[in-house]
Each structure stands twice: as C-alpha cells, then as structure tokens.
C-alpha positions as CSV (number, residue, x, y, z in Angstrom):
1,M,125.9,103.7,133.8
2,R,125.9,99.9,133.0
3,Y,125.4,98.8,129.4
4,I,124.7,96.0,127.0
5,I,126.8,95.7,123.8
6,N,124.7,95.0,120.8
7,N,126.4,94.7,117.4
8,S,123.4,93.3,115.5
9,T,122.1,95.3,112.6
10,N,118.9,93.2,112.1
11,P,115.9,95.4,113.0
12,Y,113.7,92.5,113.9
13,F,116.3,91.3,116.4
14,N,117.0,94.7,117.8
15,I,113.4,95.6,118.5
16,A,112.9,92.2,120.1
17,L,116.0,92.8,122.2
18,E,114.6,96.1,123.5
19,E,111.3,94.3,124.5
20,Y,113.2,91.6,126.2
21,C,115.4,94.0,128.2
22,L,112.4,96.1,129.2
23,M,110.5,93.0,130.4
24,H,113.2,90.7,131.7
25,V,116.5,92.5,132.4
26,D,116.4,94.3,135.7
27,P,119.9,94.8,137.2
28,G,118.6,97.2,139.8
29,E,120.0,100.3,138.1
30,D,119.8,102.3,134.9
31,Y,121.5,100.8,131.8
32,F,121.9,101.7,128.1
33,L,122.4,100.2,124.7
34,L,123.7,101.7,121.4
35,W,122.7,99.9,118.2
36,Q,122.3,100.3,114.4
37,N,119.9,98.9,111.9
38,E,120.3,98.1,108.2
39,P,117.8,100.0,106.0
40,S,114.4,99.8,107.7
41,I,111.4,101.7,108.7
42,I,110.4,101.5,112.4
43,I,106.7,102.2,112.9
44,G,105.3,103.5,116.2
45,R,103.1,101.1,118.2
46,N,99.9,103.0,117.5
47,Q,100.4,103.8,113.8
48,N,98.9,102.6,110.6
49,T,101.9,100.9,108.9
50,L,100.5,101.3,105.3
51,E,99.9,105.0,105.9
52,E,103.5,105.6,106.9
53,I,105.5,103.9,104.1
54,N,106.0,104.2,100.4
55,Q,105.2,100.6,99.5
56,R,106.8,100.8,96.0
57,F,110.1,102.2,97.3
58,V,110.2,99.8,100.2
59,K,109.7,96.8,98.0
60,E,112.2,98.0,95.4
61,R,114.9,98.6,98.0
62,G,114.2,95.6,100.2
63,I,113.7,97.9,103.2
64,K,112.5,96.0,106.3
65,V,109.4,97.4,108.1
66,V,109.1,96.8,111.8
67,R,106.5,97.9,114.4
68,R,108.2,98.8,117.7
69,I,106.8,98.7,121.3
70,S,106.8,102.4,121.9
71,G,104.5,105.2,120.6
72,G,105.5,108.1,118.4
73,G,106.0,108.4,114.7
74,A,107.6,106.4,111.9
75,V,111.4,106.7,111.5
76,Y,113.8,105.6,108.8
77,H,117.0,103.8,109.8
78,D,120.1,102.9,107.9
79,L,123.7,102.3,108.9
80,G,124.3,106.1,109.0
81,N,121.9,106.3,112.0
82,L,122.8,105.5,115.6
83,N,120.1,104.4,118.1
84,F,120.3,104.7,121.8
85,T,118.1,103.0,124.5
86,F,118.0,103.7,128.2
87,I,116.1,101.5,130.6
88,S,115.4,102.7,134.1
89,R,113.5,101.5,137.1
90,V,110.6,103.6,138.2
91,E,110.7,104.0,142.0
92,P,107.8,105.3,144.1
93,G,108.1,109.1,144.3
94,R,110.7,109.3,141.6
95,P,109.4,111.3,138.7
96,I,110.2,110.2,135.1
97,N,112.6,112.9,133.9
98,F,113.1,112.7,130.2
99,S,116.0,115.2,130.2
100,V,118.0,112.7,132.4
101,F,118.3,110.5,129.3
102,V,118.6,113.1,126.6
103,N,121.1,115.5,128.3
104,P,124.1,113.1,128.2
105,I,123.5,112.8,124.5
106,I,123.3,116.5,124.0
107,N,126.5,117.0,126.1
108,V,128.5,114.8,123.8
109,L,127.1,116.6,120.8
110,R,128.2,119.9,122.2
111,E,131.6,118.6,123.0
112,L,131.9,117.8,119.3
113,G,130.9,121.4,118.4
114,V,127.3,120.7,117.6
115,D,124.9,123.3,119.1
116,A,122.2,120.7,120.0
117,T,119.0,121.5,122.0
118,L,116.1,119.5,123.4
119,V,112.8,120.8,121.8
120,G,109.8,119.7,123.7
121,R,110.5,116.3,125.3
122,N,111.0,114.2,122.1
123,D,113.3,116.0,119.6
124,I,116.9,117.1,119.6
125,V,117.5,119.9,117.2
126,A,120.6,121.6,115.8
127,Y,120.6,124.7,113.7
128,G,116.9,124.4,113.0
129,K,117.1,120.8,111.9
130,K,115.9,117.7,113.7
131,I,118.8,115.3,114.4
132,S,117.1,113.0,116.9
133,G,113.6,111.8,117.6
134,N,112.7,110.1,120.9
135,A,109.9,107.8,122.3
136,Q,109.1,106.1,125.5
137,R,107.4,103.1,127.0
138,L,106.4,102.2,130.5
139,Y,106.2,98.6,131.5
140,R,105.2,97.8,135.1
141,R,107.9,99.6,137.1
142,K,110.4,99.9,134.3
143,F,110.8,102.7,131.8
144,L,112.3,102.6,128.3
145,H,113.5,105.7,126.6
146,H,115.0,105.4,123.1
147,G,115.9,107.6,120.2
148,T,117.6,108.1,116.9
149,L,120.8,110.0,116.1
150,L,120.9,110.9,112.4
151,F,124.7,111.0,111.9
152,D,125.1,110.3,108.2
153,V,121.7,109.0,107.0
154,N,120.8,108.9,103.4
155,I,118.3,111.8,103.6
156,E,116.9,111.2,100.1
157,D,116.1,107.6,100.9
158,L,114.6,108.7,104.3
159,A,112.2,111.2,102.5
160,E,111.3,108.7,99.8
161,A,110.7,105.8,102.1
162,L,108.3,107.7,104.3
163,N,106.6,109.7,101.5
164,V,102.9,108.9,101.3
165,S,100.3,111.4,100.1
166,A,98.0,112.3,103.0
167,D,94.9,112.6,100.8
168,K,95.0,109.0,99.8
169,I,94.1,107.5,103.2
170,E,91.5,108.5,105.8
171,S,92.9,106.8,108.9
172,K,92.3,106.5,112.6
173,G,96.0,105.9,113.2
174,I,98.4,108.4,114.6
175,K,100.2,110.3,111.8
176,S,103.9,110.9,111.7
177,I,105.1,114.5,112.2
178,R,107.5,115.0,109.3
179,S,110.1,117.6,110.1
180,R,113.1,119.0,108.4
181,V,116.0,116.7,109.3
182,G,119.7,117.0,109.1
183,N,122.8,114.9,109.7
184,I,125.0,115.4,112.7
185,R,128.1,114.9,110.6
186,E,127.5,118.1,108.6
187,F,127.7,120.1,111.8
188,L,130.9,118.6,113.3
189,K,133.9,120.9,113.8
190,E,136.1,117.9,113.0
191,D,135.0,115.1,110.8
192,M,134.6,111.5,112.1
193,T,133.0,108.2,111.1
194,I,129.9,106.9,112.7
195,D,132.0,104.2,114.4
196,E,134.1,106.9,116.0
197,F,131.0,108.7,117.0
198,R,129.5,105.6,118.5
199,E,132.7,104.9,120.5
200,R,132.8,108.5,121.8
201,L,129.2,108.1,123.0
202,Q,129.8,104.7,124.5
203,R,132.8,105.9,126.5
204,R,131.0,108.9,127.8
205,L,127.9,107.0,128.9
206,S,129.8,104.1,130.5
207,N,132.2,106.4,132.4
208,D,135.1,105.4,130.1
209,Y,134.1,101.7,130.4
210,E,134.4,101.7,134.2
211,S,130.7,100.8,134.4
212,E,129.9,97.1,134.3
213,E,128.8,95.4,131.1
214,I,125.6,93.3,131.3
215,K,126.1,90.1,129.3
216,L,122.9,88.3,128.3
217,P,123.0,84.4,128.6
218,E,122.8,82.3,125.5
219,E,119.3,81.2,126.3
220,A,118.2,84.8,126.4
221,I,119.7,85.4,122.9
222,L,117.9,82.4,121.6
223,R,114.6,83.6,123.1
224,I,115.1,87.1,121.6
225,S,115.9,85.5,118.2
226,E,112.7,83.5,118.3
227,T,110.6,86.6,119.2
228,A,112.3,88.5,116.4
229,R,111.2,85.8,113.9
230,D,107.8,84.9,115.3
231,K,106.6,88.3,116.3
232,F,108.5,91.3,115.0
233,A,109.1,89.9,111.5
234,S,105.5,88.7,111.2
235,W,102.9,90.3,109.0
236,A,100.4,90.1,111.8
237,W,102.4,92.3,114.2
238,T,103.6,94.9,111.6
239,Y,100.5,95.2,109.5
240,G,97.7,93.4,111.3
241,E,98.1,95.6,114.4
242,S,97.3,98.7,112.3
243,P,94.2,100.7,113.2
244,P,91.3,100.3,110.7
245,F,91.5,102.7,107.7
246,N,89.9,103.6,104.4
247,Y,91.8,103.9,101.1
248,R,90.5,105.7,98.0
249,F,92.3,106.3,94.7
250,E,91.5,106.7,91.0
251,K,93.5,107.1,87.8
252,R,92.8,107.3,84.0
253,F,94.5,104.7,81.8
254,P,94.4,104.2,78.0
255,G,91.6,101.7,78.7
256,G,89.5,104.0,80.8
257,K,89.3,105.5,84.2
258,V,89.4,103.2,87.3
259,G,88.7,104.1,90.9
260,V,88.7,102.0,94.1
261,F,87.5,102.3,97.6
262,I,88.9,99.8,100.2
263,H,88.2,99.4,103.9
264,I,91.1,97.7,105.7
265,K,90.8,96.3,109.2
266,E,93.5,94.2,111.0
267,G,95.5,94.4,107.8
268,L,92.8,92.6,105.8
269,I,90.5,93.8,103.0
270,R,87.1,93.9,104.6
271,E,85.2,95.8,101.8
272,C,86.2,97.1,98.3
273,K,84.4,98.7,95.5
274,F,85.7,99.5,92.0
275,Y,84.2,102.2,89.7
276,G,84.9,104.0,86.5
277,D,84.2,104.2,82.7
278,Y,86.2,101.1,81.8
279,L,84.5,98.7,79.3
280,G,83.9,95.5,81.3
281,V,81.1,93.0,80.4
282,L,80.6,91.7,83.9
283,E,79.7,93.6,87.1
284,T,82.7,93.8,89.4
285,E,81.0,92.2,92.5
286,G,82.5,88.9,91.7
287,F,86.0,90.3,91.5
288,E,85.5,92.3,94.7
289,A,84.2,89.3,96.5
290,G,87.4,87.4,95.6
291,L,89.5,90.1,97.3
292,K,87.6,90.2,100.6
293,G,89.5,88.7,103.5
294,L,92.9,88.9,101.8
295,K,95.9,90.6,103.3
296,Y,96.2,94.1,101.9
297,D,99.5,93.7,100.2
298,P,100.5,93.7,96.5
299,Q,101.9,90.1,96.4
300,T,98.7,88.6,98.0
301,V,96.3,90.5,95.7
302,E,98.4,89.8,92.6
303,K,98.4,86.1,93.3
304,A,94.6,86.2,93.8
305,M,94.1,87.9,90.4
306,E,95.9,85.1,88.6
307,G,92.8,83.0,88.5
308,M,90.3,85.8,87.6
309,D,89.0,86.8,84.2
310,L,90.1,90.5,84.5
311,T,89.1,91.3,80.9
312,S,85.5,90.4,81.6
313,Y,85.4,92.7,84.6
314,F,87.6,95.6,83.4
315,G,88.0,95.3,79.6
316,P,91.5,96.5,78.5
317,I,92.6,97.5,82.1
318,T,95.6,95.4,83.0
319,R,96.5,93.6,86.1
320,N,99.4,96.0,86.7
321,E,97.1,99.0,86.3
322,L,94.7,97.6,88.9
323,L,97.6,96.9,91.3
324,E,98.8,100.5,90.7
325,I,95.5,102.1,91.8
326,M,95.1,99.7,94.8
327,F,98.6,100.3,96.1
328,S,99.6,103.7,94.7
329,G,101.4,104.7,97.9
C-alpha cells in the first residue's frame, strides 16, 4: 500500500493534512499515513468541545484542543500514542469494509504477542482494555478511516484531560463513550519503543517499503500549514462549531452561595443568570448584560470583568470565585 511520511507532531497541521489528503490527494489506489501528536485533545466533528475537556487541566498543561473532520468521540493524544490514517477510493459496487483497514493493524499486534480483537466496527480491544478507537469520514468518492493506537500514553493525563462531570452540562452534542483503556506496551511479549513499533507497522503496511511513497509538493505543504493556522487552530472551528448547550453550576463560598445558568450557542454566551444569597447592592442584570455575546472562555470573561464593579453586584464574592463557578469543568 502506498504511503505518505508525516513526521509532524503539531495537531493543527496533522488534522489539516488529513483533510487535504482526503479532498485533494487521489493517486488512484489506497494509501496510509502514520503520525503522532504532542499532548492534545482531538474532538469529534459533531461534539460539544467544552463538554469534552477539563478546561482547568487543559490550560495548566498547555494541551492543544482541535476539532477533527470525522465523527466519534473525543480522544487524548500524546507522544505515546500512534495514529494511523487510511484513505481509499469508493468505487461503484465496492462496499466500504472497515475490517480491511483494521485487520492489518490487528495482525501486527498479534505478531507482537498482543491478543487484539476488533469490537464492533470502531474499537480494538486487548485483554478487556481498549487500545484503539477508530472513526471514518466519506468525502465524495473517497473514504477516510483513522484511529489511535495507545502504545505508551500517560493514562492519568488522559483521564484528567477528558474528565468533565456529566451533570454540569445539558447538551445537544454527541457525548464521548469513555471506556477502560490500556497501553499496548504493557501487553508486549518483548519490550520495544514507540519508534520501533511505528517502524514495524510502517514496514508491514508498505510491504517492506516496496510500495511507492507519495511526496506532497511544497505548495501543498504551504496550503496545509495555512489551513492549520486559519481553520484548525481557530477558536471559531474548535469551539464555535459546537452544538448549543446549557451550563448550570453553583457553589458556596465564604461570602455566600453563588449559582449561574448560561446558554451557549456557537461558542458565545447568549444568555446568563446569576443567583444566590450573596450580599450585592445592585441587581446582576447589568453584569449579565456585559457578558452576553462574549466567547465562552475564561480569558475573555476575566478580561471583561476588569472594568466591572463586582463588589456592587456580588459583595465579597471575588472575581476568581465567579470564574470558578462559570468554568468549573
């Protein structure tokens, strides 16, 4: 099978590369890519980004968040994860067979002593633990199938980055199915690095490099880089494309109890209402009006609060406490 070599670890570029390949690279036969990302969360096309991520953890760790072009659930990537992408032409009368893409991966895992099995059409499982999630996208007469391979991922970071309490958000978005996950490395008969694993998979899929490499021209790389910057790294794509949702949370502080209800649409605060037993001297309508239309993110809201008389609205409740209840995920 032909292939494209991709050594980038920039998630914005890598998702843009997938889109470019699906839409513009058609060599007339199936081809594949193997690639890795620095720490990032990759959101499904139809998901609510804010519902899927732990905002505090993501901000503290500098984890990038990117919406991909395929459906399915949110996944955490780091350099211990290996991703694979297959792109195939859909011919009339040729059914889309998911196992065609997954079976070569499973065969390599079994060669390495890992008893891997395809469960449903989207997950590869070994010894009761999910080691790979897959998603697909059809574009005109081309089909993209891609998936993760959890080789030596930081499982604690994975769980923390995607850990959002379900009772905080009532959303119309598609929720992630969180499963017990495991690393391939712990199941290997003989230990190897992720680079050795990647090389093993690359050789197997490319028929020991006898298949032809597809080399993208410089103008294509430039175009992909521009798309990565202008689309996939943009707030509008990652957050603004989220389905509408409602957020509600409340907490008691030394200065009183504060609750908030927020309606978010296209990533913007459309309506918000604060309530509680705090000792403000002004009704909160003025404060709420100042938040309407803002991006629903902590930095934007905090900046807007700088010019407001919070003490008149909320008494001893502090700016940080207000931000905590608005962005408790």
